[in-house]
C-alpha positions in Angstrom: -14.0 29.3 -20.0 -15.4 25.8 -20.2 -17.9 24.3 -17.9 -17.1 21.5 -15.5 -18.4 18.8 -17.9 -16.3 20.1 -20.8 -12.7 19.7 -19.4 -10.2 19.2 -22.1 -7.1 18.3 -20.0 -6.4 16.4 -16.9 -5.2 18.1 -13.7 -1.5 18.3 -13.2 -1.3 15.2 -11.0 1.9 13.8 -9.5 3.7 11.3 -11.7 2.5 8.3 -9.7 -1.1 9.3 -10.4 -0.8 10.3 -14.1 -2.3 7.1 -15.5 -5.3 7.3 -13.2 -7.3 9.5 -15.6 -8.7 12.9 -14.6 -9.4 11.9 -11.0 -8.8 14.8 -8.6 -7.2 13.5 -5.4 -8.3 15.4 -2.4 -5.8 16.3 0.3 -6.7 15.2 3.8 -5.6 18.5 5.3 -8.1 21.2 4.2 -9.5 19.6 1.1 -6.9 21.0 -1.3 -6.5 19.0 -4.4 -3.2 17.2 -4.8 -1.0 18.6 -7.6 2.4 17.8 -9.1 5.5 19.5 -7.7 6.2 21.1 -11.1 2.8 22.7 -11.0 3.6 24.2 -7.5 7.0 25.4 -8.7 5.3 27.3 -11.6 2.8 28.8 -9.2 5.7 29.9 -6.9 7.4 31.4 -9.9 4.3 33.4 -10.8 3.5 34.3 -7.1 6.5 34.5 -4.8 4.1 34.4 -1.8 2.6 31.0 -2.9 2.1 28.6 0.0 5.2 26.4 0.4 3.5 23.7 2.4 1.7 22.4 -0.7 5.0 22.5 -2.7 6.9 20.6 -0.1 4.3 18.0 0.6 6.0 14.6 -0.2 2.8 13.4 -1.9 3.3 15.9 -4.7 6.3 13.8 -5.7 5.8 10.2 -4.4 3.1 8.0 -3.2 4.9 7.5 0.1 3.8 10.3 2.4 6.8 9.7 4.7 9.5 10.1 2.0 10.9 13.6 2.6 14.1 13.3 0.5 13.1 15.6 -2.4 11.0 17.9 -0.2 13.9 18.6 2.2 16.4 19.2 -0.6 13.9 21.3 -2.5 13.4 23.4 0.6 17.1 24.0 1.0 17.3 25.2 -2.7 14.4 27.5 -2.1 16.0 28.8 1.1 19.2 29.6 -0.9 17.0 31.5 -3.3 15.7 33.7 -0.4 12.3 32.1 0.0 11.6 32.2 3.7 7.9 32.1 4.1 7.7 28.6 5.4 6.5 28.5 9.0 9.0 27.5 11.7 6.8 24.6 12.6 6.6 23.3 9.1 10.4 23.7 8.7 10.9 21.8 11.9 8.6 19.0 10.8 10.4 18.8 7.5 13.8 18.6 9.2 12.9 16.0 11.9 11.0 13.8 9.4 13.8 13.7 7.0 16.3 13.1 9.8 14.2 10.2 11.1 14.0 8.8 7.6 17.8 8.9 7.3 18.3 7.4 10.8 16.0 4.5 10.0 18.1 3.7 7.0 21.2 3.7 9.2 22.5 7.0 7.9 22.7 8.7 11.3 25.6 10.9 10.3 23.4 12.5 7.6 20.5 12.7 10.1 22.8 14.8 12.3 23.7 17.0 9.3 20.0 17.6 8.5 19.3 18.4 12.2 22.0 21.1 12.0 19.6 23.0 9.7 17.0 23.2 12.5 15.8 26.8 12.8 15.1 26.5 16.6 18.5 26.1 18.3 16.8 25.2 21.6 
C-alpha cells in the first residue's frame, strides 16, 4: 500500500541484474518486466495457470538470451509434474533452440536426444 515513490524493496531481478539497483528491465516482447526465475516459480506455485513463457525465458536466469540450458531442463521437470499449458510453438522453439546450442558445442548426440522430445512428430 505504498506509492510509487516510496518503494522499500527492489524488484526480484535475475541474478545478473541484482547489483544494478531498483531498475526495472523491460521485456522486448509485450513490455512485461523481467523477473527472476525463482519469482516465476513462486507465481506458478500460487497459480497453476501462470504463463510458462515468462518462466522459461532464458533472460530470467542468464544475460545470454540464447542460453536455453536451464530453461529446457526446467520445462522437462515441469512437464513431469503435469504442467502442460505451454503452447506447442513455444515448446518447439525451446527444443530446437537448445538442440542448436548443443550442436554448436559439438554435442550433436545430445542435440538428437533433445529433438526426440519434440511434440510435433512431423
